[in-house]
DRENPA-3360 file (N, C-alpha, C; in nm, 2 decimals, always signed):
BEGIN
1 = MVDLFAGM = +0.53/-0.09/+5.87/+0.58/+0.00/+5.76/+0.70/+0.07/+5.80 ~ +0.79/+0.10/+5.71/+0.91/+0.17/+5.73/+0.92/+0.28/+5.62 ~ +0.95/+0.40/+5.66/+0.98/+0.51/+5.56/+1.13/+0.53/+5.57 ~ +1.20/+0.54/+5.46/+1.34/+0.56/+5.45/+1.36/+0.71/+5.40 ~ +1.44/+0.78/+5.48/+1.48/+0.92/+5.44/+1.63/+0.92/+5.44 ~ +1.69/+0.92/+5.32/+1.84/+0.92/+5.30/+1.88/+1.07/+5.28 ~ +1.97/+1.12/+5.37/+2.00/+1.26/+5.37/+2.14/+1.29/+5.30 ~ +2.14/+1.40/+5.24/+2.26/+1.45/+5.18/+2.29/+1.59/+5.24;
9 = PVTDYERA = +2.39/+1.60/+5.33/+2.43/+1.73/+5.38/+2.50/+1.82/+5.28 ~ +2.46/+1.94/+5.27/+2.51/+2.03/+5.17/+2.55/+2.17/+5.22 ~ +2.62/+2.24/+5.15/+2.66/+2.38/+5.19/+2.57/+2.49/+5.13 ~ +2.52/+2.47/+5.02/+2.44/+2.57/+4.95/+2.31/+2.51/+4.90 ~ +2.20/+2.56/+4.96/+2.07/+2.51/+4.94/+2.03/+2.52/+4.79 ~ +2.03/+2.64/+4.74/+1.99/+2.66/+4.60/+2.07/+2.57/+4.50 ~ +2.20/+2.57/+4.52/+2.28/+2.49/+4.43/+2.25/+2.34/+4.44 ~ +2.23/+2.29/+4.56/+2.20/+2.15/+4.58/+2.06/+2.12/+4.52;
17 = VAWYELLL = +1.96/+2.20/+4.55/+1.83/+2.17/+4.49/+1.83/+2.17/+4.34 ~ +1.90/+2.26/+4.28/+1.91/+2.27/+4.13/+1.98/+2.14/+4.08 ~ +2.09/+2.10/+4.14/+2.16/+1.98/+4.10/+2.07/+1.85/+4.11 ~ +2.01/+1.83/+4.23/+1.93/+1.71/+4.25/+1.80/+1.72/+4.16 ~ +1.75/+1.83/+4.12/+1.64/+1.84/+4.03/+1.68/+1.79/+3.89 ~ +1.80/+1.82/+3.85/+1.86/+1.77/+3.73/+1.88/+1.62/+3.73 ~ +1.94/+1.57/+3.84/+1.97/+1.43/+3.86/+1.84/+1.35/+3.86 ~ +1.75/+1.39/+3.94/+1.63/+1.31/+3.97/+1.52/+1.34/+3.87;
25 = GSEPSFLP = +1.53/+1.45/+3.79/+1.43/+1.48/+3.69/+1.30/+1.54/+3.74 ~ +1.30/+1.60/+3.86/+1.18/+1.66/+3.91/+1.21/+1.76/+4.02 ~ +1.12/+1.85/+4.05/+1.13/+1.94/+4.16/+1.11/+1.86/+4.29 ~ +1.15/+1.91/+4.41/+1.13/+1.84/+4.53/+0.98/+1.81/+4.55 ~ +0.95/+1.69/+4.62/+0.82/+1.65/+4.65/+0.76/+1.74/+4.76 ~ +0.84/+1.78/+4.85/+0.80/+1.88/+4.95/+0.92/+1.95/+5.02 ~ +0.89/+2.06/+5.08/+0.99/+2.14/+5.14/+0.96/+2.16/+5.29 ~ +1.02/+2.08/+5.38/+0.97/+2.08/+5.52/+1.01/+2.21/+5.59;
33 = NEVEAVWE = +1.12/+2.28/+5.54/+1.16/+2.41/+5.60/+1.25/+2.48/+5.51 ~ +1.31/+2.59/+5.55/+1.40/+2.67/+5.45/+1.54/+2.61/+5.43 ~ +1.57/+2.50/+5.49/+1.71/+2.44/+5.47/+1.70/+2.29/+5.42 ~ +1.58/+2.24/+5.39/+1.56/+2.11/+5.35/+1.47/+2.10/+5.22 ~ +1.50/+2.01/+5.14/+1.42/+1.97/+5.02/+1.41/+1.82/+5.01 ~ +1.30/+1.77/+4.99/+1.28/+1.62/+4.99/+1.22/+1.57/+4.86 ~ +1.27/+1.47/+4.80/+1.22/+1.40/+4.68/+1.17/+1.26/+4.72 ~ +1.05/+1.23/+4.68/+1.00/+1.09/+4.70/+1.04/+1.01/+4.58;
41 = LGEHAYVY = +1.12/+0.91/+4.60/+1.17/+0.82/+4.50/+1.08/+0.70/+4.47 ~ +1.01/+0.66/+4.57/+0.92/+0.55/+4.56/+0.83/+0.54/+4.68 ~ +0.75/+0.45/+4.69/+0.66/+0.43/+4.81/+0.75/+0.42/+4.94 ~ +0.74/+0.51/+5.03/+0.81/+0.51/+5.15/+0.96/+0.53/+5.14 ~ +1.01/+0.59/+5.03/+1.15/+0.60/+5.00/+1.18/+0.75/+4.96 ~ +1.26/+0.82/+5.03/+1.29/+0.96/+5.01/+1.43/+0.99/+5.02 ~ +1.48/+1.09/+4.94/+1.61/+1.14/+4.96/+1.59/+1.29/+4.98 ~ +1.68/+1.35/+5.07/+1.66/+1.49/+5.10/+1.80/+1.55/+5.11;
49 = VEVRPEHA = +1.80/+1.68/+5.08/+1.92/+1.77/+5.10/+1.89/+1.85/+5.22 ~ +1.99/+1.88/+5.30/+1.98/+1.96/+5.42/+2.11/+2.05/+5.43 ~ +2.09/+2.17/+5.45/+2.21/+2.26/+5.47/+2.27/+2.22/+5.61 ~ +2.39/+2.16/+5.60/+2.47/+2.12/+5.72/+2.61/+2.13/+5.67 ~ +2.67/+2.25/+5.66/+2.80/+2.26/+5.60/+2.91/+2.18/+5.67 ~ +2.90/+2.16/+5.80/+3.00/+2.09/+5.87/+3.00/+1.94/+5.83 ~ +2.90/+1.89/+5.77/+2.89/+1.75/+5.73/+2.89/+1.73/+5.58 ~ +2.89/+1.84/+5.50/+2.87/+1.83/+5.36/+2.99/+1.75/+5.29;
57 = GHARNTIF = +2.95/+1.67/+5.19/+3.05/+1.59/+5.12/+3.08/+1.46/+5.17 ~ +3.01/+1.41/+5.28/+3.04/+1.28/+5.34/+2.93/+1.18/+5.33 ~ +2.83/+1.21/+5.25/+2.72/+1.11/+5.24/+2.74/+1.02/+5.12 ~ +2.68/+0.90/+5.13/+2.68/+0.81/+5.02/+2.55/+0.73/+5.03 ~ +2.47/+0.74/+4.93/+2.34/+0.67/+4.93/+2.33/+0.60/+4.79 ~ +2.27/+0.48/+4.79/+2.25/+0.41/+4.67/+2.10/+0.37/+4.66 ~ +2.04/+0.38/+4.54/+1.91/+0.33/+4.51/+1.93/+0.22/+4.40 ~ +1.85/+0.11/+4.41/+1.86/+0.01/+4.31/+1.74/+0.01/+4.23;
65 = VADFEERI = +1.76/+0.02/+4.09/+1.65/+0.05/+4.00/+1.65/-0.05/+3.89 ~ +1.53/-0.09/+3.84/+1.53/-0.18/+3.72/+1.56/-0.11/+3.59 ~ +1.53/+0.02/+3.59/+1.55/+0.10/+3.47/+1.68/+0.18/+3.47 ~ +1.79/+0.11/+3.51/+1.92/+0.17/+3.53/+1.97/+0.25/+3.41 ~ +1.97/+0.19/+3.30/+2.03/+0.26/+3.18/+1.94/+0.38/+3.14 ~ +1.81/+0.37/+3.15/+1.72/+0.48/+3.12/+1.74/+0.60/+3.21 ~ +1.76/+0.57/+3.34/+1.78/+0.68/+3.43/+1.92/+0.75/+3.41 ~ +2.02/+0.67/+3.37/+2.15/+0.73/+3.34/+2.14/+0.82/+3.22;
73 = AAAALRGI = +2.07/+0.77/+3.12/+2.05/+0.84/+2.99/+1.97/+0.97/+3.02 ~ +1.87/+0.96/+3.10/+1.78/+1.08/+3.12/+1.86/+1.19/+3.20 ~ +1.94/+1.15/+3.30/+2.02/+1.24/+3.37/+2.12/+1.31/+3.28 ~ +2.18/+1.23/+3.19/+2.28/+1.28/+3.10/+2.22/+1.39/+3.01 ~ +2.10/+1.36/+2.96/+2.03/+1.46/+2.88/+2.00/+1.59/+2.96 ~ +1.99/+1.58/+3.09/+1.97/+1.70/+3.17/+2.10/+1.76/+3.22 ~ +2.21/+1.71/+3.17/+2.35/+1.77/+3.20/+2.42/+1.71/+3.32 ~ +2.37/+1.59/+3.37/+2.44/+1.53/+3.49/+2.50/+1.40/+3.44;
81 = DVADRETY = +2.63/+1.39/+3.45/+2.70/+1.27/+3.40/+2.75/+1.19/+3.52 ~ +2.76/+1.06/+3.49/+2.82/+0.96/+3.59/+2.96/+0.99/+3.62 ~ +3.00/+0.99/+3.74/+3.14/+1.01/+3.78/+3.22/+0.88/+3.77 ~ +3.16/+0.77/+3.82/+3.22/+0.64/+3.81/+3.12/+0.54/+3.78 ~ +3.16/+0.44/+3.70/+3.06/+0.33/+3.66/+3.14/+0.20/+3.66 ~ +3.07/+0.10/+3.71/+3.13/-0.04/+3.71/+3.03/-0.14/+3.70 ~ +3.07/-0.26/+3.67/+2.98/-0.38/+3.67/+3.06/-0.48/+3.75 ~ +2.98/-0.54/+3.85/+3.04/-0.63/+3.94/+3.05/-0.77/+3.87;
89 = ENGVRHAT = +3.12/-0.86/+3.93/+3.14/-1.00/+3.88/+3.01/-1.07/+3.86 ~ +2.91/-1.04/+3.94/+2.78/-1.10/+3.93/+2.69/-1.03/+3.83 ~ +2.74/-0.93/+3.76/+2.66/-0.86/+3.66/+2.59/-0.74/+3.71 ~ +2.58/-0.72/+3.84/+2.51/-0.60/+3.89/+2.59/-0.47/+3.85 ~ +2.51/-0.37/+3.81/+2.57/-0.25/+3.76/+2.56/-0.14/+3.86 ~ +2.66/-0.05/+3.87/+2.67/+0.05/+3.97/+2.72/+0.18/+3.90 ~ +2.65/+0.29/+3.93/+2.69/+0.42/+3.88/+2.70/+0.52/+3.99 ~ +2.80/+0.60/+4.00/+2.82/+0.70/+4.11/+2.81/+0.84/+4.05;
97 = YRDPDGNE = +2.73/+0.92/+4.11/+2.72/+1.06/+4.08/+2.78/+1.14/+4.20 ~ +2.84/+1.25/+4.18/+2.89/+1.33/+4.29/+2.82/+1.47/+4.28 ~ +2.76/+1.51/+4.39/+2.70/+1.64/+4.38/+2.80/+1.75/+4.40 ~ +2.77/+1.88/+4.40/+2.87/+1.99/+4.41/+2.95/+1.99/+4.54 ~ +2.90/+1.92/+4.64/+2.97/+1.91/+4.77/+3.05/+1.79/+4.78 ~ +3.04/+1.70/+4.69/+3.11/+1.57/+4.69/+3.04/+1.45/+4.75 ~ +2.91/+1.47/+4.79/+2.83/+1.36/+4.83/+2.81/+1.27/+4.71 ~ +2.80/+1.14/+4.74/+2.78/+1.04/+4.64/+2.64/+0.99/+4.64;
105 = FCLGGPPE = +2.57/+1.00/+4.52/+2.44/+0.95/+4.50/+2.46/+0.84/+4.40 ~ +2.43/+0.72/+4.43/+2.46/+0.61/+4.34/+2.33/+0.54/+4.29 ~ +2.34/+0.48/+4.17/+2.24/+0.39/+4.12/+2.30/+0.26/+4.10 ~ +2.22/+0.16/+4.14/+2.25/+0.02/+4.12/+2.15/-0.04/+4.03 ~ +2.19/-0.13/+3.95/+2.09/-0.20/+3.85/+2.12/-0.34/+3.84 ~ +2.02/-0.42/+3.81/+2.04/-0.56/+3.79/+2.12/-0.59/+3.66 ~ +2.18/-0.71/+3.65/+2.25/-0.75/+3.53/+2.17/-0.73/+3.41 ~ +2.23/-0.69/+3.30/+2.16/-0.67/+3.17/+2.10/-0.81/+3.14;
113 = GSPQTT = +1.97/-0.80/+3.09/+1.90/-0.92/+3.04/+1.84/-1.00/+3.15 ~ +1.85/-0.96/+3.28/+1.79/-1.03/+3.39/+1.64/-1.00/+3.39 ~ +1.56/-1.08/+3.46/+1.42/-1.06/+3.46/+1.38/-0.92/+3.52 ~ +1.46/-0.86/+3.61/+1.43/-0.74/+3.67/+1.44/-0.62/+3.57 ~ +1.51/-0.64/+3.46/+1.52/-0.53/+3.36/+1.42/-0.53/+3.26 ~ +1.33/-0.62/+3.26/+1.22/-0.62/+3.16/+1.09/-0.57/+3.21;
% end
């Protein structure tokens, strides 16, 4: 078994937690200490913010989801809009969000109409 923890270094804990709560649609799954917050995205898959000002703004993580459009729409309703969006030649969709420090949290999705989207 493998557990994946994808980290986002940030400068301001409260601001980052508030932003990721809006993006992900939930409060953190757990708080390991006073400078980290962790969200469980799926079985054995986590994303976390950690106060590390010297590294803030340099992370880029992508999750691939079947419900790509639904997640984008839900985040938009919570006030978080896509910064960049593209569709690759093979139909795979990609959306980039940038947190207040400039870290990139991206969503990937299968081509529209593919078996993974149903």
